[in-house]
C-alpha positions in Angstrom: -15.9 24.9 3.9 -14.2 21.5 5.8 -15.5 18.2 4.5 -16.1 18.2 8.6 -17.7 21.2 9.0 -20.1 21.0 12.6 -19.3 17.1 12.8 -18.4 15.6 16.2 -16.3 12.9 16.1 -14.5 10.5 18.4 -11.1 8.9 18.6 -10.4 6.4 20.8 -6.3 6.2 21.5 -5.6 9.3 19.5 -2.5 10.4 21.1 -0.1 8.9 18.6 0.5 7.4 14.9 -2.5 7.2 13.1 -5.4 8.5 15.3 -3.4 11.8 15.9 -2.9 12.6 12.8 -7.0 11.7 12.2 -7.7 13.8 14.9 -5.7 16.4 13.7 -6.7 16.6 10.3 -10.7 16.0 11.4 -10.1 19.0 13.7 -8.4 21.2 10.3 -11.9 19.7 8.0 -14.2 21.6 10.0 -14.8 18.9 13.1 -15.1 19.0 17.2 -12.8 16.1 18.6 -12.5 13.9 21.5 -9.7 11.7 21.8 -8.6 9.5 24.0 -5.7 7.6 25.7 -4.0 5.2 28.9 -1.8 7.7 29.9 -2.1 11.9 31.1 0.8 13.1 29.9 0.7 12.2 26.6 -3.2 13.5 26.5 -2.3 16.4 27.5 0.3 16.5 24.4 -2.1 15.2 21.6 -4.0 17.9 23.1 -1.6 20.6 23.4 -0.9 19.5 19.2 -4.4 19.7 18.2 -4.5 23.1 19.3 -8.1 23.8 19.1 -11.8 22.4 19.3 -10.7 19.6 21.2 -11.4 17.6 24.3 -8.7 14.8 25.8 -10.8 12.2 27.9 -8.1 10.2 29.7 -9.4 6.2 30.3 -8.7 2.7 28.4 -10.5 1.4 25.7 -10.4 -1.8 27.4 -12.3 -0.9 30.8 -15.9 0.1 30.6 -16.4 2.4 33.4 -13.5 4.8 31.0 -16.1 4.2 28.2 -19.1 5.2 29.9 -17.2 8.4 31.5 -15.9 9.2 27.2 -19.1 9.2 26.1 -20.7 11.1 29.5 -18.3 13.8 28.4 -19.4 13.8 25.0 -23.3 14.0 26.2 -22.5 17.1 28.6 -20.0 19.1 26.2 -21.2 18.4 22.3 -24.5 16.0 23.0 -23.6 13.9 19.6 -21.6 12.1 17.6 -20.9 11.7 13.4 -18.4 9.8 13.5 -16.9 7.2 15.5 -12.9 6.0 15.2 -12.9 3.3 17.2 -8.3 2.8 16.9 -7.6 1.9 20.2 -5.4 -1.3 19.5 -2.4 -3.0 20.8 -0.1 -5.5 18.6 3.1 -7.2 20.1 4.3 -10.2 18.0 4.6 -13.4 20.1 5.2 -17.0 18.6 3.1 -20.2 18.8 4.7 -21.9 22.0 5.5 -18.7 23.9 1.9 -16.9 23.8 0.2 -17.2 27.0 -2.7 -16.0 28.8 -2.1 -12.7 29.9 -0.9 -11.9 25.8 -4.2 -13.3 25.1 -6.2 -11.8 26.6 -5.0 -8.9 27.3 -4.7 -8.6 23.2 -8.6 -9.8 23.0 -9.7 -6.8 25.9 -8.8 -4.4 24.1 -9.2 -4.9 20.3 -12.3 -6.8 20.0 -13.9 -6.1 23.8 -12.9 -3.0 24.0 -14.0 -1.6 20.1 -17.1 -3.6 20.5 -18.1 -1.6 23.6 -17.1 1.1 22.1 -19.2 1.0 19.8 -22.4 0.2 21.2 -21.7 2.5 24.3 -21.1 5.3 21.3 -24.8 4.4 19.5 -27.1 6.3 22.2 -25.7 9.6 21.0 -25.2 8.6 17.3 -26.4 11.0 14.4 -28.5 9.1 11.8 -26.3 8.9 8.5 -22.7 9.0 10.3 -20.0 6.8 10.1 -18.5 4.4 12.4 -14.9 3.1 11.2 -12.4 0.5 13.4 -8.6 0.1 12.7 -8.3 -3.5 11.5 -4.7 -5.3 10.3 -3.1 -6.1 7.0 -2.3 -9.0 9.1 -5.0 -10.6 9.5 -4.9 -11.5 5.6 -1.0 -12.0 5.0 -0.2 -15.0 8.3 3.1 -13.0 9.7 4.5 -15.2 12.2 4.1 -13.8 15.7 1.4 -11.6 15.3 -1.3 -15.1 15.1 -3.6 -13.7 18.0 -3.1 -9.7 17.2 -4.1 -10.6 13.9 -7.1 -12.8 15.0 -7.7 -10.3 17.2 -8.0 -7.8 14.1 -10.4 -10.3 11.8 -13.1 -10.2 14.5 -13.4 -6.6 13.4 -14.3 -8.0 10.0 -16.9 -9.3 11.2 -18.0 -6.9 13.4 -18.5 -4.3 10.8 -20.7 -6.8 8.4 -23.0 -7.7 11.0 -23.6 -3.7 12.5 -24.0 -2.3 9.4 -26.8 -4.9 8.8 -28.3 -3.6 12.4 -27.1 -0.2 12.1 -29.1 0.0 8.2 -32.5 1.7 9.5 -29.7 4.3 10.6 -27.6 4.7 7.9 -24.8 4.1 10.3 -21.9 3.3 7.8 -19.2 0.8 9.2 -16.3 0.1 7.5 -12.7 -1.1 8.5 -9.7 0.9 7.8 -6.6 -1.6 7.5 -3.1 -0.1 7.4 0.1 -2.4 7.1 3.6 -1.2 7.7 3.5 2.8 9.8 5.8 4.6 10.9 4.7 5.2 14.2 6.0 4.7 18.2 3.7 1.1 18.3 5.8 -0.1 16.1 9.2 1.3 17.1 8.4 -0.1 20.4 7.8 -4.0 19.3 9.5 -4.2 16.1 13.5 -5.5 15.8 15.2 -3.2 13.2 15.1 -6.9 11.6 11.5 -6.6 11.6 11.1 -3.5 10.0 13.9 -3.8 6.9 11.6 -7.6 6.4 8.1 -5.2 6.1 9.7 -2.8 4.4 10.7 -5.3 1.9 7.2 -6.1 1.1 6.0 -2.4 0.1 6.7 -2.4 -3.7 8.1 1.2 -3.0 10.3 0.0 0.1 9.9 2.3 2.5 6.8 2.7 5.3 3.6 4.3 5.3 3.4 7.6 7.3 0.8 8.0 9.7 -0.8 11.5 7.4 -0.8 9.3 4.7 -3.2 7.0 6.6 -5.0 10.2 8.1 -6.5 10.9 4.7 -8.5 8.1 4.2 -9.5 8.1 8.0 -10.6 11.8 6.7 -12.2 10.0 3.5 -14.6 7.2 5.3 -15.3 9.7 7.7 -16.7 12.5 5.5 -19.6 12.2 2.6 -17.3 11.4 0.3 -18.2 7.8 1.6 -21.3 7.7 1.5 -22.2 4.8 -0.4 -18.5 3.5 1.0 -20.2 0.1 3.4 -19.6 -2.9 5.4 -15.5 -2.3 3.6 -12.1 -3.8 4.5 -10.5 -0.8 3.0 -6.8 -1.4 2.5 -4.3 1.8 3.5 -0.6 -1.0 2.8 1.1 0.2 0.1 0.1 -2.7 -1.8 2.0 -4.8 0.5 -1.4 -7.4 0.7 -1.6 -7.3 -3.4 1.9 -8.8 -4.2 
């Protein structure tokens, strides 16, 4: 029997990278998974890759109507949620002096506003004793140049986790933060120059980027009963980058 046998999980931004690897692993461990993505073509490919026990719902996590449609689909098909992995996010480096209103609004709309309403709209379907976790970033702990807006948006999630676990304690719903470092994903490829990648790799003790599957195993830990006494924590999965 898998660690998530009979569980229903929702993963936003689940069409690529860490979230897609997590969705695949969750299904292998017995869960039924709902994933979201902005582009239907990419979503269809992810659903095909996962192969079974998965529903793809096209939508933008920053759009409240899209979130309503997501949870209406979950309610109609399964009627409950046991695990919510709020992973949809964006992180484009823009240094101080070049930050625009558009960049700020786009980052906070998805990373903060989108995460907040993803969690809030999921709650009516949530089983007591469930697990909520969000994707943070070790940028919020390090102060990397150019990532000020992104880091601030991810730092807000730490505050959410600590507040929400207190508000949800009567329902025994755990709230944690999964904090990756430099992970080899398509999004990373699109925002980092070769020089930036080399710089980040130089900060990791083993000298190489993390892989999405290495994050997925930690996501499985947070989703399962293995983490039953883990609540309100930032779980760093960055190869030791933040520690040195």
